[in-house]
C-alpha positions as CSV (number, residue, x, y, z in Angstrom):
1,M,8.2,-17.2,-15.9
2,P,8.4,-20.0,-13.3
3,P,5.4,-20.7,-11.5
4,S,5.1,-19.2,-8.0
5,L,5.5,-21.5,-5.0
6,N,2.4,-19.8,-3.5
7,S,-0.9,-19.2,-4.9
8,S,-4.3,-18.3,-3.7
9,E,-7.7,-17.7,-4.8
10,T,-8.4,-15.0,-1.9
11,H,-5.2,-13.1,-1.9
12,L,-3.4,-11.3,-4.7
13,V,-0.3,-9.0,-5.1
14,L,-1.4,-5.5,-6.6
15,I,1.3,-3.4,-8.0
16,P,0.4,0.1,-9.2
17,S,2.8,1.8,-11.8
18,Y,3.3,5.1,-13.3
19,D,6.4,5.8,-15.5
20,S,8.3,3.3,-13.3
21,G,11.1,2.7,-16.1
22,A,12.5,-0.8,-17.0
23,L,12.9,-1.7,-13.3
24,V,9.1,-2.5,-13.1
25,Y,9.8,-5.6,-15.2
26,D,12.3,-7.1,-12.5
27,V,10.0,-6.0,-9.6
28,V,6.9,-7.7,-11.5
29,R,8.9,-10.9,-12.4
30,A,10.2,-11.0,-8.7
31,A,6.9,-10.8,-7.3
32,C,5.5,-13.5,-9.7
33,R,8.2,-15.8,-8.5
34,Q,6.7,-15.3,-4.8
35,W,3.0,-15.1,-5.3
36,T,0.4,-15.9,-7.8
37,P,-1.7,-13.9,-8.9
38,V,0.1,-10.7,-9.3
39,W,-1.9,-7.6,-11.0
40,V,-0.3,-4.5,-12.4
41,V,-2.2,-1.4,-12.7
42,V,-0.6,1.1,-15.0
43,D,-1.5,4.5,-14.2
44,G,-1.5,6.3,-17.6
45,S,2.3,5.7,-18.0
46,T,4.0,7.4,-21.1
47,D,7.5,5.7,-20.8
48,G,6.7,2.6,-22.9
49,T,6.4,0.2,-20.0
50,T,2.8,-0.9,-20.6
51,A,3.4,-2.8,-23.9
52,V,6.0,-4.9,-22.5
53,L,4.3,-5.6,-19.5
54,Q,1.3,-6.7,-21.5
55,E,3.5,-9.0,-23.3
56,M,4.9,-10.5,-20.1
57,A,1.4,-11.3,-19.1
58,A,0.4,-12.8,-22.4
59,T,2.9,-15.7,-21.4
60,D,2.3,-15.9,-17.8
61,P,-1.4,-16.9,-16.8
62,G,-0.6,-15.7,-13.1
63,L,0.1,-12.2,-14.4
64,R,-2.7,-9.7,-15.5
65,V,-2.0,-6.1,-16.6
66,F,-4.7,-3.3,-16.6
67,A,-3.9,0.1,-18.3
68,L,-5.5,3.2,-17.1
69,P,-5.9,6.0,-20.0
70,K,-4.5,8.7,-17.8
71,N,-2.7,9.2,-14.7
72,S,-5.0,9.6,-11.9
73,G,-2.8,8.9,-8.8
74,K,-1.4,5.9,-6.9
75,G,-4.8,5.5,-4.6
76,A,-6.8,5.6,-7.7
77,A,-4.9,3.0,-9.6
78,I,-5.2,0.6,-6.3
79,L,-9.0,1.5,-6.1
80,H,-9.2,0.3,-9.8
81,G,-7.5,-2.7,-9.1
82,L,-9.5,-3.4,-5.6
83,D,-12.8,-3.1,-7.5
84,L,-11.8,-5.5,-10.2
85,A,-10.6,-8.0,-7.7
86,A,-13.6,-7.8,-5.5
87,R,-15.8,-8.6,-8.6
88,E,-13.6,-12.0,-8.9
89,G,-14.0,-13.0,-5.5
90,F,-10.6,-11.8,-4.0
91,T,-10.9,-10.7,-0.4
92,H,-7.3,-9.3,0.3
93,A,-4.6,-7.4,-1.6
94,L,-1.0,-7.0,-0.8
95,T,-0.1,-3.7,-2.3
96,M,3.6,-2.7,-3.2
97,D,5.5,-0.2,-5.3
98,A,6.9,-0.8,-8.6
99,D,10.2,1.0,-8.0
100,G,12.1,-1.7,-6.4
101,Q,12.0,-0.2,-2.8
102,H,10.0,-3.1,-1.0
103,P,11.1,-6.6,-0.3
104,V,9.3,-9.0,-2.6
105,E,10.7,-12.0,-0.5
106,R,8.6,-11.0,2.3
107,I,5.4,-11.5,0.2
108,P,4.6,-15.0,1.4
109,D,5.3,-13.9,5.2
110,F,2.9,-11.1,4.7
111,M,0.2,-13.0,3.1
112,A,0.4,-15.9,5.7
113,A,-0.2,-13.3,8.5
114,S,-3.1,-12.0,6.6
115,I,-4.5,-15.5,6.1
116,G,-4.2,-16.2,9.7
117,A,-5.9,-12.9,10.7
118,P,-8.3,-12.2,7.9
119,D,-9.9,-9.3,9.7
120,A,-6.7,-7.5,10.2
121,M,-4.5,-5.5,8.1
122,V,-0.7,-6.3,7.8
123,L,1.5,-3.2,7.5
124,G,5.0,-3.1,6.7
125,V,7.5,-1.3,9.1
126,P,10.5,-0.1,7.0
127,A,13.8,-1.3,8.0
128,F,15.9,1.4,6.2
129,D,19.6,1.1,5.0
130,V,22.0,3.6,4.1
131,S,20.4,4.6,0.8
132,A,17.4,6.1,2.6
133,P,17.3,9.8,2.4
134,R,17.6,11.1,6.0
135,L,15.2,14.1,5.4
136,R,12.5,11.6,4.6
137,V,13.3,9.1,7.2
138,Q,12.9,12.1,9.9
139,G,10.1,13.5,8.1
140,R,7.9,10.3,8.4
141,K,8.0,10.4,12.1
142,V,5.7,13.4,11.9
143,S,3.2,11.6,10.0
144,N,3.5,8.8,12.1
145,G,2.8,10.8,15.0
146,F,-0.1,12.2,13.7
147,A,-1.6,9.0,12.6
148,N,-1.3,7.4,16.2
149,L,-3.1,10.2,17.6
150,E,-5.9,10.2,15.1
151,T,-6.5,6.5,16.1
152,L,-5.6,6.8,19.8
153,W,-2.5,4.7,19.5
154,M,-4.2,1.5,18.0
155,G,-1.1,0.2,16.9
156,I,0.3,1.7,13.6
157,D,4.1,1.4,13.6
158,D,4.3,3.2,10.3
159,S,1.7,5.2,8.3
160,L,3.5,5.6,5.0
161,C,5.0,2.2,3.9
162,G,2.9,1.0,0.9
163,F,3.9,-2.9,1.2
164,R,0.8,-3.8,3.1
165,V,-2.0,-6.4,2.9
166,Y,-5.6,-4.8,3.0
167,P,-9.1,-6.5,3.4
168,I,-10.6,-5.4,0.3
169,E,-14.1,-4.7,1.2
170,P,-13.5,-2.3,4.1
171,L,-10.9,-0.6,2.0
172,R,-13.4,-0.1,-1.0
173,Q,-16.0,1.1,1.3
174,V,-13.6,3.8,2.9
175,M,-12.5,4.9,-0.6
176,H,-16.0,5.0,-2.2
177,G,-17.3,6.8,0.5
178,Q,-15.2,10.0,0.0
179,R,-13.2,11.7,-2.7
180,W,-9.6,11.7,-1.0
181,M,-7.0,9.0,-0.8
182,R,-6.5,9.0,-4.6
183,R,-2.8,10.3,-4.7
184,F,0.1,10.2,-2.4
185,D,-2.4,10.6,0.6
186,F,-3.4,7.2,0.0
187,D,-1.3,5.2,2.3
188,P,-1.4,7.1,5.5
189,E,-5.2,8.0,5.1
190,A,-6.1,4.5,4.3
191,V,-4.6,2.9,7.5
192,V,-6.2,5.7,9.7
193,R,-9.7,5.3,8.2
194,L,-9.4,1.4,8.6
195,C,-8.4,1.9,12.0
196,W,-11.5,4.0,12.6
197,R,-13.5,1.1,11.2
198,G,-12.0,-1.2,13.7
199,V,-9.6,-3.1,11.3
200,R,-6.7,-4.2,13.6
201,P,-3.1,-3.4,12.4
202,I,-0.4,-5.9,12.3
203,N,2.9,-4.9,12.0
204,L,5.7,-6.9,10.3
205,S,9.3,-5.8,9.3
206,A,10.0,-4.8,5.6
207,P,13.4,-4.0,4.6
208,V,13.2,-1.0,2.3
209,K,15.9,0.5,0.1
210,Y,16.2,3.4,-2.2
211,L,17.7,2.9,-5.6
212,S,19.6,5.7,-7.4
213,A,19.0,6.8,-10.7
214,D,22.0,4.6,-11.8
215,Q,20.5,1.7,-10.6
216,G,17.3,2.5,-12.4
217,G,15.5,4.1,-9.6
218,V,12.8,6.4,-10.3
219,S,11.0,8.8,-7.7
220,H,7.9,11.0,-8.2
221,F,8.1,12.2,-4.7
222,R,8.1,16.2,-4.6
223,Y,9.2,17.5,-1.1
224,L,6.9,20.7,-1.4
225,R,3.8,19.3,-3.2
226,D,3.6,16.0,-1.4
227,N,4.3,17.5,2.0
228,A,1.6,20.1,1.4
229,Q,-0.8,17.2,0.4
230,L,0.1,15.4,3.7
231,T,-0.6,18.4,5.9
232,W,-3.8,18.9,4.4
233,M,-4.6,15.2,4.9
234,H,-3.8,15.4,8.6
235,A,-5.9,18.5,9.0
236,R,-8.9,16.5,7.5
237,L,-8.1,13.5,9.7
238,M,-7.9,15.6,12.9
239,L,-11.2,16.8,12.2
240,G,-12.6,13.4,11.7
241,F,-10.8,12.3,14.7
242,L,-12.3,15.1,16.9
243,L,-16.0,14.0,15.7
244,R,-15.0,10.4,16.6
245,F,-13.4,10.7,19.8
246,P,-15.9,9.6,22.0
247,A,-16.4,6.4,20.1
248,L,-12.8,5.8,19.7
249,L,-12.1,6.3,23.2
250,R,-14.9,3.9,24.2
251,R,-13.3,1.2,21.9
252,R,-9.9,1.9,23.2
253,L,-11.0,1.4,27.0
254,R,-12.9,-1.7,26.2
255,A,-10.0,-3.1,24.4
256,G,-7.7,-2.2,27.2
257,W,-5.1,0.9,27.0
258,G,-2.0,0.3,25.4
259,P,-0.3,0.3,22.1
260,G,-1.1,-2.3,19.4
261,V,-4.4,-3.2,20.9
C-alpha cells in the first residue's frame, strides 16, 4: 500500500471486524491511505478474512492485525485494541466500522480535532443519504434523547455513530470498571459514561452510507435483540444518572447551562 499522508505516534485508527466479508479489505486499504498506523482487531471471524488481512499487514508496516479466537462483541474487540495501544504509548484511538459505512476521508479532520483538544472526545454526527433505513434513522432519535437526558445535555449530537476519536485511558478505565459495553451497547454507553467523567464531546459531521448486499454490505444488526439490549442499557444508565444527578447538576451549573458546554 502507498504510505499515508498522515501519521502519528499518539493517535491510531482502530477497526473492529467480525465476518465483514471482502469489503473489509477496501475499508482497511482506504484507511491506510488516510492515516498511519491502522490496527484491525478481528473478532473471531469465520469468513476467511483474517488470513487475507494478515497478508496485507505483512506488506504494510503501518497496518497491524490482531485476531481474537472467538467472537466476543464490538466493545470487547475495541477494548482489546485499546489495551494493546496503551501499552505502546498511544493516547487516542479513532474507531470506525469495517462495513464501509463510515467516511475514511474524514479521518484526518477528526484526528486534527482530537490533537487540538486532547481531553475531549470527537464524535461523528451522521449525515444520512437515501440508503439509510428509515426505521433505524428514526429509532436512533430515541437513544439520542436518553443519552442527552442521562448527561444533562452535555452536547452529544449522536450517541450511536461508531466513527469517533476517544482518549484511550479514560475509556479503558470506564470499561475495566464494569462488565457492560462489550457488544452493541458499546457506542452509546461509552459516550454517556465518558461524559460522566467530564470528557467533553466535540461533534463533527460524518456522512454515512448503508451498502446493500449487492454492494458487499454486511449487517449484524438485529432489531429485536439489539433494541432489547439498548433498552436494558438505558435502564442501567438512567439508574446511574439518578445516583450522579447532584454532581452532574453542579458541574452543569458551574459550566453554564446550554447544549454543547
